[in-house]
C-alpha positions as protocol buffer text, in pm:
chain_id: "A"
residue {
  index: 1
  type: MET
  ca { x: 764 y: 3548 z: -8749 }
}
residue {
  index: 2
  type: THR
  ca { x: 1014 y: 3833 z: -8793 }
}
residue {
  index: 3
  type: GLN
  ca { x: 1239 y: 3959 z: -8515 }
}
residue {
  index: 4
  type: ASP
  ca { x: 1032 y: 4279 z: -8482 }
}
residue {
  index: 5
  type: GLN
  ca { x: 715 y: 4073 z: -8443 }
}
residue {
  index: 6
  type: GLU
  ca { x: 881 y: 3855 z: -8180 }
}
residue {
  index: 7
  type: ILE
  ca { x: 981 y: 4166 z: -7984 }
}
residue {
  index: 8
  type: ALA
  ca { x: 629 y: 4308 z: -8016 }
}
residue {
  index: 9
  type: HIS
  ca { x: 483 y: 3996 z: -7854 }
}
residue {
  index: 10
  type: ARG
  ca { x: 756 y: 3950 z: -7595 }
}
residue {
  index: 11
  type: PRO
  ca { x: 651 y: 4026 z: -7233 }
}
residue {
  index: 12
  type: LEU
  ca { x: 816 y: 4317 z: -7056 }
}
residue {
  index: 13
  type: PRO
  ca { x: 1140 y: 4210 z: -6891 }
}
residue {
  index: 14
  type: VAL
  ca { x: 1039 y: 4370 z: -6560 }
}
residue {
  index: 15
  type: VAL
  ca { x: 678 y: 4382 z: -6441 }
}
residue {
  index: 16
  type: LEU
  ca { x: 610 y: 4599 z: -6137 }
}
residue {
  index: 17
  type: ARG
  ca { x: 399 y: 4462 z: -5855 }
}
residue {
  index: 18
  type: PRO
  ca { x: 72 y: 4655 z: -5816 }
}
residue {
  index: 19
  type: VAL
  ca { x: -16 y: 4796 z: -5477 }
}
residue {
  index: 20
  type: THR
  ca { x: -340 y: 4690 z: -5309 }
}
residue {
  index: 21
  type: ASP
  ca { x: -647 y: 4810 z: -5502 }
}
residue {
  index: 22
  type: GLU
  ca { x: -432 y: 4997 z: -5756 }
}
residue {
  index: 23
  type: LEU
  ca { x: -594 y: 5148 z: -6064 }
}
residue {
  index: 24
  type: LEU
  ca { x: -488 y: 4999 z: -6397 }
}
residue {
  index: 25
  type: SER
  ca { x: -391 y: 5341 z: -6536 }
}
residue {
  index: 26
  type: SER
  ca { x: -176 y: 5406 z: -6227 }
}
residue {
  index: 27
  type: TRP
  ca { x: 2 y: 5074 z: -6270 }
}
residue {
  index: 28
  type: LEU
  ca { x: 68 y: 5143 z: -6638 }
}
residue {
  index: 29
  type: VAL
  ca { x: 192 y: 5497 z: -6569 }
}
residue {
  index: 30
  type: ARG
  ca { x: 439 y: 5357 z: -6317 }
}
residue {
  index: 31
  type: HIS
  ca { x: 566 y: 5114 z: -6581 }
}
residue {
  index: 32
  type: ALA
  ca { x: 612 y: 5402 z: -6824 }
}
residue {
  index: 33
  type: ALA
  ca { x: 815 y: 5591 z: -6564 }
}
residue {
  index: 34
  type: TYR
  ca { x: 1022 y: 5281 z: -6489 }
}
residue {
  index: 35
  type: TYR
  ca { x: 1111 y: 5241 z: -6857 }
}
residue {
  index: 36
  type: GLY
  ca { x: 1179 y: 5614 z: -6897 }
}
residue {
  index: 37
  type: VAL
  ca { x: 902 y: 5696 z: -7145 }
}
residue {
  index: 38
  type: THR
  ca { x: 586 y: 5905 z: -7136 }
}
residue {
  index: 39
  type: ALA
  ca { x: 252 y: 5747 z: -7057 }
}
residue {
  index: 40
  type: SER
  ca { x: 117 y: 5823 z: -7405 }
}
residue {
  index: 41
  type: PHE
  ca { x: 424 y: 5670 z: -7572 }
}
residue {
  index: 42
  type: PHE
  ca { x: 393 y: 5361 z: -7353 }
}
residue {
  index: 43
  type: ALA
  ca { x: 24 y: 5325 z: -7447 }
}
residue {
  index: 44
  type: GLN
  ca { x: 113 y: 5357 z: -7815 }
}
residue {
  index: 45
  type: TRP
  ca { x: 392 y: 5101 z: -7781 }
}
residue {
  index: 46
  type: LEU
  ca { x: 151 y: 4857 z: -7616 }
}
residue {
  index: 47
  type: VAL
  ca { x: -83 y: 4903 z: -7917 }
}
residue {
  index: 48
  type: LEU
  ca { x: -388 y: 4964 z: -7698 }
}
residue {
  index: 49
  type: GLY
  ca { x: -578 y: 5174 z: -7949 }
}
residue {
  index: 50
  type: THR
  ca { x: -567 y: 5479 z: -7721 }
}
residue {
  index: 51
  type: ARG
  ca { x: -302 y: 5707 z: -7575 }
}
residue {
  index: 52
  type: ASN
  ca { x: -524 y: 5792 z: -7279 }
}
residue {
  index: 53
  type: LEU
  ca { x: -445 y: 5534 z: -7014 }
}
residue {
  index: 54
  type: SER
  ca { x: -712 y: 5675 z: -6779 }
}
residue {
  index: 55
  type: ALA
  ca { x: -979 y: 5573 z: -7030 }
}
residue {
  index: 56
  type: LEU
  ca { x: -889 y: 5209 z: -6966 }
}
residue {
  index: 57
  type: ASP
  ca { x: -1011 y: 5243 z: -6607 }
}
residue {
  index: 58
  type: HIS
  ca { x: -1367 y: 5273 z: -6736 }
}
residue {
  index: 59
  type: ARG
  ca { x: -1365 y: 5085 z: -7066 }
}
residue {
  index: 60
  type: LEU
  ca { x: -1142 y: 4789 z: -7139 }
}
residue {
  index: 61
  type: GLY
  ca { x: -1194 y: 4584 z: -7455 }
}
residue {
  index: 62
  type: LEU
  ca { x: -1109 y: 4219 z: -7511 }
}
residue {
  index: 63
  type: THR
  ca { x: -821 y: 4306 z: -7745 }
}
residue {
  index: 64
  type: GLN
  ca { x: -677 y: 4544 z: -7488 }
}
residue {
  index: 65
  type: ILE
  ca { x: -710 y: 4282 z: -7214 }
}
residue {
  index: 66
  type: ALA
  ca { x: -534 y: 4024 z: -7429 }
}
residue {
  index: 67
  type: ARG
  ca { x: -254 y: 4266 z: -7515 }
}
residue {
  index: 68
  type: LEU
  ca { x: -196 y: 4376 z: -7155 }
}
residue {
  index: 69
  type: SER
  ca { x: -216 y: 4019 z: -7029 }
}
residue {
  index: 70
  type: GLU
  ca { x: 52 y: 3918 z: -7278 }
}
residue {
  index: 71
  type: LYS
  ca { x: 290 y: 4209 z: -7218 }
}
residue {
  index: 72
  type: LEU
  ca { x: 250 y: 4228 z: -6840 }
}
residue {
  index: 73
  type: ARG
  ca { x: 214 y: 3854 z: -6773 }
}
residue {
  index: 74
  type: CYS
  ca { x: -104 y: 3923 z: -6582 }
}
residue {
  index: 75
  type: ASP
  ca { x: -426 y: 3726 z: -6548 }
}
residue {
  index: 76
  type: PRO
  ca { x: -718 y: 3892 z: -6736 }
}
residue {
  index: 77
  type: VAL
  ca { x: -941 y: 3871 z: -6429 }
}
residue {
  index: 78
  type: THR
  ca { x: -681 y: 4060 z: -6228 }
}
residue {
  index: 79
  type: LEU
  ca { x: -658 y: 4328 z: -6496 }
}
residue {
  index: 80
  type: ILE
  ca { x: -1035 y: 4382 z: -6499 }
}
residue {
  index: 81
  type: ALA
  ca { x: -1038 y: 4402 z: -6119 }
}
residue {
  index: 82
  type: MET
  ca { x: -799 y: 4698 z: -6144 }
}
residue {
  index: 83
  type: THR
  ca { x: -1063 y: 4897 z: -6330 }
}
residue {
  index: 84
  type: PHE
  ca { x: -1419 y: 5018 z: -6271 }
}
residue {
  index: 85
  type: VAL
  ca { x: -1546 y: 4809 z: -6562 }
}
residue {
  index: 86
  type: ASP
  ca { x: -1706 y: 4548 z: -6337 }
}
residue {
  index: 87
  type: ALA
  ca { x: -1823 y: 4796 z: -6071 }
}
residue {
  index: 88
  type: PRO
  ca { x: -2197 y: 4812 z: -5994 }
}
residue {
  index: 89
  type: GLY
  ca { x: -2371 y: 5033 z: -6249 }
}
residue {
  index: 90
  type: ARG
  ca { x: -2519 y: 5246 z: -5972 }
}
residue {
  index: 91
  type: SER
  ca { x: -2171 y: 5351 z: -5860 }
}
residue {
  index: 92
  type: ALA
  ca { x: -2073 y: 5503 z: -6197 }
}
residue {
  index: 93
  type: GLU
  ca { x: -2195 y: 5852 z: -6104 }
}
residue {
  index: 94
  type: LEU
  ca { x: -1989 y: 5840 z: -5783 }
}
residue {
  index: 95
  type: ILE
  ca { x: -1656 y: 5772 z: -5953 }
}
residue {
  index: 96
  type: CYS
  ca { x: -1440 y: 6082 z: -5988 }
}
residue {
  index: 97
  type: ARG
  ca { x: -1265 y: 6126 z: -6321 }
}
residue {
  index: 98
  type: GLY
  ca { x: -949 y: 6321 z: -6386 }
}
residue {
  index: 99
  type: ARG
  ca { x: -724 y: 6397 z: -6092 }
}
residue {
  index: 100
  type: ALA
  ca { x: -803 y: 6198 z: -5779 }
}
residue {
  index: 101
  type: PRO
  ca { x: -960 y: 6440 z: -5525 }
}
residue {
  index: 102
  type: GLN
  ca { x: -846 y: 6244 z: -5219 }
}
residue {
  index: 103
  type: ILE
  ca { x: -541 y: 6066 z: -5091 }
}
residue {
  index: 104
  type: CYS
  ca { x: -441 y: 5855 z: -4793 }
}
residue {
  index: 105
  type: ARG
  ca { x: -113 y: 6007 z: -4675 }
}
residue {
  index: 106
  type: THR
  ca { x: -34 y: 5699 z: -4466 }
}
residue {
  index: 107
  type: CYS
  ca { x: -69 y: 5464 z: -4763 }
}
residue {
  index: 108
  type: ALA
  ca { x: 107 y: 5705 z: -5000 }
}
residue {
  index: 109
  type: ASP
  ca { x: 409 y: 5711 z: -4767 }
}
residue {
  index: 110
  type: ARG
  ca { x: 404 y: 5331 z: -4749 }
}
residue {
  index: 111
  type: HIS
  ca { x: 385 y: 5303 z: -5129 }
}
residue {
  index: 112
  type: ALA
  ca { x: 692 y: 5526 z: -5158 }
}
residue {
  index: 113
  type: ARG
  ca { x: 885 y: 5317 z: -4905 }
}
residue {
  index: 114
  type: GLU
  ca { x: 791 y: 5000 z: -5094 }
}
residue {
  index: 115
  type: GLY
  ca { x: 914 y: 5138 z: -5427 }
}
residue {
  index: 116
  type: ALA
  ca { x: 576 y: 5239 z: -5572 }
}
residue {
  index: 117
  type: PRO
  ca { x: 569 y: 5619 z: -5541 }
}
residue {
  index: 118
  type: GLY
  ca { x: 271 y: 5781 z: -5710 }
}
residue {
  index: 119
  type: ALA
  ca { x: 55 y: 5467 z: -5702 }
}
residue {
  index: 120
  type: ILE
  ca { x: -318 y: 5549 z: -5702 }
}
residue {
  index: 121
  type: PRO
  ca { x: -565 y: 5302 z: -5547 }
}
residue {
  index: 122
  type: LYS
  ca { x: -920 y: 5285 z: -5681 }
}
residue {
  index: 123
  type: HIS
  ca { x: -1076 y: 5417 z: -5362 }
}
residue {
  index: 124
  type: TRP
  ca { x: -900 y: 5751 z: -5411 }
}
residue {
  index: 125
  type: ARG
  ca { x: -1154 y: 5814 z: -5688 }
}
residue {
  index: 126
  type: LYS
  ca { x: -1468 y: 5704 z: -5502 }
}
residue {
  index: 127
  type: ALA
  ca { x: -1685 y: 6005 z: -5413 }
}
residue {
  index: 128
  type: TRP
  ca { x: -1840 y: 5834 z: -5111 }
}
residue {
  index: 129
  type: ARG
  ca { x: -1511 y: 5756 z: -4935 }
}
residue {
  index: 130
  type: ILE
  ca { x: -1377 y: 5970 z: -4651 }
}
residue {
  index: 131
  type: SER
  ca { x: -1165 y: 5699 z: -4488 }
}
residue {
  index: 132
  type: CYS
  ca { x: -911 y: 5456 z: -4629 }
}
residue {
  index: 133
  type: PRO
  ca { x: -1041 y: 5097 z: -4650 }
}
residue {
  index: 134
  type: ALA
  ca { x: -684 y: 4969 z: -4641 }
}
residue {
  index: 135
  type: CYS
  ca { x: -565 y: 5128 z: -4315 }
}
residue {
  index: 136
  type: GLY
  ca { x: -869 y: 5309 z: -4172 }
}
residue {
  index: 137
  type: THR
  ca { x: -701 y: 5651 z: -4175 }
}
residue {
  index: 138
  type: PRO
  ca { x: -913 y: 5955 z: -4270 }
}
residue {
  index: 139
  type: LEU
  ca { x: -845 y: 6060 z: -4628 }
}
residue {
  index: 140
  type: SER
  ca { x: -697 y: 6398 z: -4716 }
}
residue {
  index: 141
  type: ASP
  ca { x: -783 y: 6655 z: -4980 }
}
residue {
  index: 142
  type: THR
  ca { x: -522 y: 6639 z: -5257 }
}
residue {
  index: 143
  type: ASN
  ca { x: -535 y: 7020 z: -5273 }
}
residue {
  index: 144
  type: GLU
  ca { x: -379 y: 7036 z: -4927 }
}
residue {
  index: 145
  type: ARG
  ca { x: -1 y: 7060 z: -4896 }
}
residue {
  index: 146
  type: PRO
  ca { x: 159 y: 6715 z: -4926 }
}
residue {
  index: 147
  type: ASP
  ca { x: 373 y: 6779 z: -4617 }
}
residue {
  index: 148
  type: THR
  ca { x: 76 y: 6844 z: -4389 }
}
residue {
  index: 149
  type: SER
  ca { x: -45 y: 6581 z: -4145 }
}
residue {
  index: 150
  type: GLU
  ca { x: -400 y: 6715 z: -4145 }
}
residue {
  index: 151
  type: THR
  ca { x: -676 y: 6497 z: -4287 }
}
residue {
  index: 152
  type: LEU
  ca { x: -1025 y: 6571 z: -4411 }
}
residue {
  index: 153
  type: ARG
  ca { x: -1151 y: 6533 z: -4055 }
}
residue {
  index: 154
  type: ASP
  ca { x: -931 y: 6832 z: -3964 }
}
residue {
  index: 155
  type: THR
  ca { x: -974 y: 7051 z: -4272 }
}
residue {
  index: 156
  type: SER
  ca { x: -1345 y: 7006 z: -4353 }
}
residue {
  index: 157
  type: PRO
  ca { x: -1580 y: 7263 z: -4198 }
}
residue {
  index: 158
  type: PHE
  ca { x: -1802 y: 6964 z: -4121 }
}
residue {
  index: 159
  type: GLY
  ca { x: -1544 y: 6767 z: -3925 }
}
residue {
  index: 160
  type: ARG
  ca { x: -1778 y: 6763 z: -3623 }
}
residue {
  index: 161
  type: LEU
  ca { x: -2005 y: 6530 z: -3825 }
}
residue {
  index: 162
  type: TRP
  ca { x: -1730 y: 6274 z: -3879 }
}
residue {
  index: 163
  type: SER
  ca { x: -1892 y: 5988 z: -3689 }
}
residue {
  index: 164
  type: GLU
  ca { x: -2220 y: 6025 z: -3879 }
}
residue {
  index: 165
  type: ALA
  ca { x: -2030 y: 6065 z: -4206 }
}
residue {
  index: 166
  type: LEU
  ca { x: -1852 y: 5734 z: -4150 }
}
residue {
  index: 167
  type: THR
  ca { x: -2192 y: 5572 z: -4104 }
}
residue {
  index: 168
  type: GLY
  ca { x: -2303 y: 5723 z: -4435 }
}
residue {
  index: 169
  type: GLU
  ca { x: -1990 y: 5588 z: -4603 }
}
residue {
  index: 170
  type: ALA
  ca { x: -2068 y: 5240 z: -4472 }
}
residue {
  index: 171
  type: ILE
  ca { x: -2428 y: 5269 z: -4595 }
}
residue {
  index: 172
  type: ILE
  ca { x: -2311 y: 5332 z: -4952 }
}
residue {
  index: 173
  type: GLU
  ca { x: -2067 y: 5039 z: -4933 }
}
residue {
  index: 174
  type: CYS
  ca { x: -2344 y: 4805 z: -4812 }
}
residue {
  index: 175
  type: PHE
  ca { x: -2583 y: 4922 z: -5083 }
}
residue {
  index: 176
  type: LEU
  ca { x: -2328 y: 4872 z: -5360 }
}
residue {
  index: 177
  type: ARG
  ca { x: -2258 y: 4521 z: -5232 }
}
residue {
  index: 178
  type: GLY
  ca { x: -2624 y: 4436 z: -5289 }
}
residue {
  index: 179
  type: ASP
  ca { x: -2778 y: 4496 z: -4945 }
}
residue {
  index: 180
  type: SER
  ca { x: -3152 y: 4498 z: -5016 }
}
residue {
  index: 181
  type: SER
  ca { x: -3266 y: 4614 z: -4672 }
}
residue {
  index: 182
  type: PHE
  ca { x: -3288 y: 4983 z: -4767 }
}
residue {
  index: 183
  type: GLU
  ca { x: -3630 y: 5139 z: -4828 }
}
residue {
  index: 184
  type: ARG
  ca { x: -3467 y: 5407 z: -5045 }
}
residue {
  index: 185
  type: SER
  ca { x: -3156 y: 5404 z: -5258 }
}
residue {
  index: 186
  type: PRO
  ca { x: -2878 y: 5586 z: -5067 }
}
residue {
  index: 187
  type: ILE
  ca { x: -2727 y: 5706 z: -5394 }
}
residue {
  index: 188
  type: ALA
  ca { x: -3054 y: 5865 z: -5509 }
}
residue {
  index: 189
  type: LEU
  ca { x: -3092 y: 6021 z: -5164 }
}
residue {
  index: 190
  type: MET
  ca { x: -2749 y: 6181 z: -5203 }
}
residue {
  index: 191
  type: ARG
  ca { x: -2878 y: 6348 z: -5517 }
}
residue {
  index: 192
  type: ALA
  ca { x: -3195 y: 6459 z: -5336 }
}
residue {
  index: 193
  type: LEU
  ca { x: -2996 y: 6619 z: -5055 }
}
residue {
  index: 194
  type: LEU
  ca { x: -2802 y: 6828 z: -5309 }
}
residue {
  index: 195
  type: VAL
  ca { x: -3115 y: 6974 z: -5471 }
}
residue {
  index: 196
  type: GLN
  ca { x: -3101 y: 7353 z: -5483 }
}
residue {
  index: 197
  type: THR
  ca { x: -3416 y: 7511 z: -5349 }
}
residue {
  index: 198
  type: TRP
  ca { x: -3579 y: 7810 z: -5181 }
}
residue {
  index: 199
  type: ARG
  ca { x: -3683 y: 7832 z: -4819 }
}
residue {
  index: 200
  type: PRO
  ca { x: -4042 y: 7924 z: -4721 }
}
residue {
  index: 201
  type: LEU
  ca { x: -4103 y: 8287 z: -4618 }
}
residue {
  index: 202
  type: ARG
  ca { x: -4206 y: 8253 z: -4253 }
}
residue {
  index: 203
  type: GLU
  ca { x: -4026 y: 8520 z: -4050 }
}
residue {
  index: 204
  type: ARG
  ca { x: -3815 y: 8631 z: -4346 }
}
residue {
  index: 205
  type: SER
  ca { x: -3922 y: 8911 z: -4578 }
}
residue {
  index: 206
  type: GLN
  ca { x: -3833 y: 8703 z: -4882 }
}
residue {
  index: 207
  type: PRO
  ca { x: -3743 y: 8340 z: -4960 }
}
residue {
  index: 208
  type: SER
  ca { x: -3377 y: 8248 z: -4917 }
}
residue {
  index: 209
  type: GLN
  ca { x: -3185 y: 8025 z: -5153 }
}
residue {
  index: 210
  type: GLY
  ca { x: -3017 y: 7709 z: -5030 }
}
residue {
  index: 211
  type: TRP
  ca { x: -2995 y: 7333 z: -5065 }
}
residue {
  index: 212
  type: ALA
  ca { x: -3203 y: 7051 z: -4923 }
}
residue {
  index: 213
  type: LEU
  ca { x: -2907 y: 6948 z: -4709 }
}
residue {
  index: 214
  type: GLY
  ca { x: -2899 y: 7296 z: -4559 }
}
residue {
  index: 215
  type: THR
  ca { x: -3215 y: 7212 z: -4367 }
}
residue {
  index: 216
  type: LEU
  ca { x: -3007 y: 6975 z: -4154 }
}
residue {
  index: 217
  type: PHE
  ca { x: -2687 y: 7179 z: -4152 }
}
residue {
  index: 218
  type: PRO
  ca { x: -2757 y: 7552 z: -4210 }
}
residue {
  index: 219
  type: GLU
  ca { x: -2385 y: 7628 z: -4247 }
}
residue {
  index: 220
  type: PHE
  ca { x: -2388 y: 7416 z: -4562 }
}
residue {
  index: 221
  type: ASP
  ca { x: -2594 y: 7687 z: -4739 }
}
residue {
  index: 222
  type: GLU
  ca { x: -2362 y: 7964 z: -4623 }
}
residue {
  index: 223
  type: LEU
  ca { x: -2049 y: 7784 z: -4738 }
}
residue {
  index: 224
  type: ALA
  ca { x: -2197 y: 7656 z: -5063 }
}
residue {
  index: 225
  type: ARG
  ca { x: -2340 y: 7983 z: -5198 }
}
residue {
  index: 226
  type: PRO
  ca { x: -2001 y: 8125 z: -5310 }
}
residue {
  index: 227
  type: ILE
  ca { x: -1938 y: 7809 z: -5516 }
}
residue {
  index: 228
  type: LYS
  ca { x: -2298 y: 7725 z: -5603 }
}
residue {
  index: 229
  type: ARG
  ca { x: -2209 y: 7629 z: -5962 }
}
residue {
  index: 230
  type: ARG
  ca { x: -2011 y: 7334 z: -5820 }
}
residue {
  index: 231
  type: ILE
  ca { x: -2300 y: 7205 z: -5607 }
}
residue {
  index: 232
  type: ASN
  ca { x: -2519 y: 7009 z: -5846 }
}
residue {
  index: 233
  type: HIS
  ca { x: -2748 y: 6719 z: -5758 }
}
residue {
  index: 234
  type: ALA
  ca { x: -2684 y: 6571 z: -6104 }
}
residue {
  index: 235
  type: ALA
  ca { x: -2308 y: 6553 z: -6039 }
}
residue {
  index: 236
  type: VAL
  ca { x: -2253 y: 6418 z: -5688 }
}
residue {
  index: 237
  type: ALA
  ca { x: -1892 y: 6325 z: -5768 }
}
residue {
  index: 238
  type: ALA
  ca { x: -1816 y: 6691 z: -5844 }
}
residue {
  index: 239
  type: LEU
  ca { x: -1903 y: 6800 z: -5490 }
}
residue {
  index: 240
  type: PRO
  ca { x: -1590 y: 6949 z: -5330 }
}
residue {
  index: 241
  type: ILE
  ca { x: -1446 y: 6690 z: -5093 }
}
residue {
  index: 242
  type: SER
  ca { x: -1461 y: 6930 z: -4797 }
}
residue {
  index: 243
  type: PHE
  ca { x: -1843 y: 6916 z: -4822 }
}
residue {
  index: 244
  type: ARG
  ca { x: -1855 y: 6535 z: -4842 }
}
residue {
  index: 245
  type: PRO
  ca { x: -1878 y: 6470 z: -4465 }
}
residue {
  index: 246
  type: ALA
  ca { x: -2195 y: 6682 z: -4451 }
}
residue {
  index: 247
  type: LEU
  ca { x: -2353 y: 6491 z: -4740 }
}
residue {
  index: 248
  type: LEU
  ca { x: -2270 y: 6152 z: -4589 }
}
residue {
  index: 249
  type: ALA
  ca { x: -2389 y: 6260 z: -4244 }
}
residue {
  index: 250
  type: GLY
  ca { x: -2715 y: 6384 z: -4396 }
}
residue {
  index: 251
  type: LEU
  ca { x: -2756 y: 6052 z: -4573 }
}
residue {
  index: 252
  type: SER
  ca { x: -2697 y: 5869 z: -4246 }
}
residue {
  index: 253
  type: ARG
  ca { x: -2972 y: 6067 z: -4075 }
}
residue {
  index: 254
  type: ALA
  ca { x: -3216 y: 6021 z: -4363 }
}
residue {
  index: 255
  type: ILE
  ca { x: -3165 y: 5643 z: -4362 }
}
residue {
  index: 256
  type: ALA
  ca { x: -3188 y: 5611 z: -3983 }
}
residue {
  index: 257
  type: HIS
  ca { x: -3485 y: 5847 z: -3948 }
}
residue {
  index: 258
  type: PRO
  ca { x: -3703 y: 5865 z: -4264 }
}
residue {
  index: 259
  type: ALA
  ca { x: -3907 y: 6145 z: -4103 }
}
residue {
  index: 260
  type: VAL
  ca { x: -3606 y: 6367 z: -4175 }
}
residue {
  index: 261
  type: LEU
  ca { x: -3703 y: 6362 z: -4542 }
}
residue {
  index: 262
  type: HIS
  ca { x: -4047 y: 6499 z: -4461 }
}
residue {
  index: 263
  type: ALA
  ca { x: -3892 y: 6778 z: -4255 }
}
residue {
  index: 264
  type: ILE
  ca { x: -3660 y: 6866 z: -4545 }
}
residue {
  index: 265
  type: ARG
  ca { x: -3951 y: 6864 z: -4789 }
}
residue {
  index: 266
  type: ASP
  ca { x: -4141 y: 7113 z: -4571 }
}
residue {
  index: 267
  type: GLU
  ca { x: -3842 y: 7347 z: -4593 }
}
residue {
  index: 268
  type: THR
  ca { x: -3843 y: 7353 z: -4974 }
}
residue {
  index: 269
  type: ILE
  ca { x: -4067 y: 7537 z: -5218 }
}
residue {
  index: 270
  type: PHE
  ca { x: -4113 y: 7590 z: -5592 }
}
residue {
  index: 271
  type: ARG
  ca { x: -3906 y: 7377 z: -5827 }
}
residue {
  index: 272
  type: GLY
  ca { x: -3680 y: 7270 z: -5543 }
}
residue {
  index: 273
  type: ARG
  ca { x: -3965 y: 7086 z: -5373 }
}
residue {
  index: 274
  type: THR
  ca { x: -4070 y: 6924 z: -5700 }
}
residue {
  index: 275
  type: ALA
  ca { x: -3716 y: 6803 z: -5767 }
}
residue {
  index: 276
  type: PHE
  ca { x: -3672 y: 6680 z: -5409 }
}
residue {
  index: 277
  type: GLU
  ca { x: -3998 y: 6483 z: -5419 }
}
residue {
  index: 278
  type: ARG
  ca { x: -3907 y: 6334 z: -5757 }
}
residue {
  index: 279
  type: LEU
  ca { x: -3565 y: 6218 z: -5639 }
}
residue {
  index: 280
  type: CYS
  ca { x: -3706 y: 6072 z: -5317 }
}
residue {
  index: 281
  type: GLU
  ca { x: -3951 y: 5872 z: -5528 }
}
residue {
  index: 282
  type: GLU
  ca { x: -3666 y: 5761 z: -5754 }
}
residue {
  index: 283
  type: ALA
  ca { x: -3481 y: 5649 z: -5440 }
}
residue {
  index: 284
  type: ARG
  ca { x: -3777 y: 5432 z: -5342 }
}
residue {
  index: 285
  type: ILE
  ca { x: -3806 y: 5281 z: -5691 }
}
residue {
  index: 286
  type: ASP
  ca { x: -3430 y: 5215 z: -5714 }
}
residue {
  index: 287
  type: ALA
  ca { x: -3430 y: 5042 z: -5376 }
}
residue {
  index: 288
  type: ASN
  ca { x: -3726 y: 4830 z: -5478 }
}
residue {
  index: 289
  type: ALA
  ca { x: -3541 y: 4726 z: -5795 }
}
residue {
  index: 290
  type: THR
  ca { x: -3239 y: 4630 z: -5582 }
}
residue {
  index: 291
  type: TRP
  ca { x: -3462 y: 4424 z: -5355 }
}
residue {
  index: 292
  type: LYS
  ca { x: -3604 y: 4235 z: -5654 }
}
residue {
  index: 293
  type: SER
  ca { x: -3257 y: 4164 z: -5796 }
}
residue {
  index: 294
  type: HIS
  ca { x: -3118 y: 4055 z: -5456 }
}
residue {
  index: 295
  type: PRO
  ca { x: -3408 y: 3890 z: -5270 }
}
residue {
  index: 296
  type: THR
  ca { x: -3333 y: 3784 z: -4915 }
}
């Protein structure tokens, strides 16, 4: 073996300790910063077959695992646990890609004090989280000023629903852990609640446009209309984080009181009702499939 080949297979002299629940790409980016190189150069030097470190969070091949394990002196199981590769398939649509939309200021400050500034835990990309599982603090919108002490509970127009939203967050966690007690899939119900629809005429001179969730929280319709292109039932993870407490609170009510779904259905017409009914049926089928795969 030549000297260059020996160097290529030699582990890094300094391996940084990952923070709790840290994303693989975050850990690698911190190594690149430590060694004074760009993330893309570091990926190329590691011979990972990609310069996009974020891609490794969702797809990690055996060759890449072997290479990282060798260079970072890390157990392969630990490496996989730092990604979403082994996450339940149903959670894939609830994982935010690109820039993390949320942050725990408390944990971020602790990371900086412990020598890991910029570390990104996995739960900062989970579109059903509003609180930090590590410290219990409400998460914050990353678009807010970093020096502010306000959290999502303070900045969201649906902060009054916080208690119900936390219940919705817990429901998703239980479902993803294999809880088979649900009659309907909470994830499919989240999609159903974001269906765009029209309201029946009744006292109005013409139907009004809104969302299924607006039946429970009318202000949701008013706030969502200016950004309606970003409210899509097929892309739950793309929902602006300030609207997330409303969605989770609506989910909580729908799970606790199934009659809520019938009331919402009665407030929809045209294609909105068809889509809502279809997604509610999908929620029932998905939950039944979960029950069969995790019998009690």
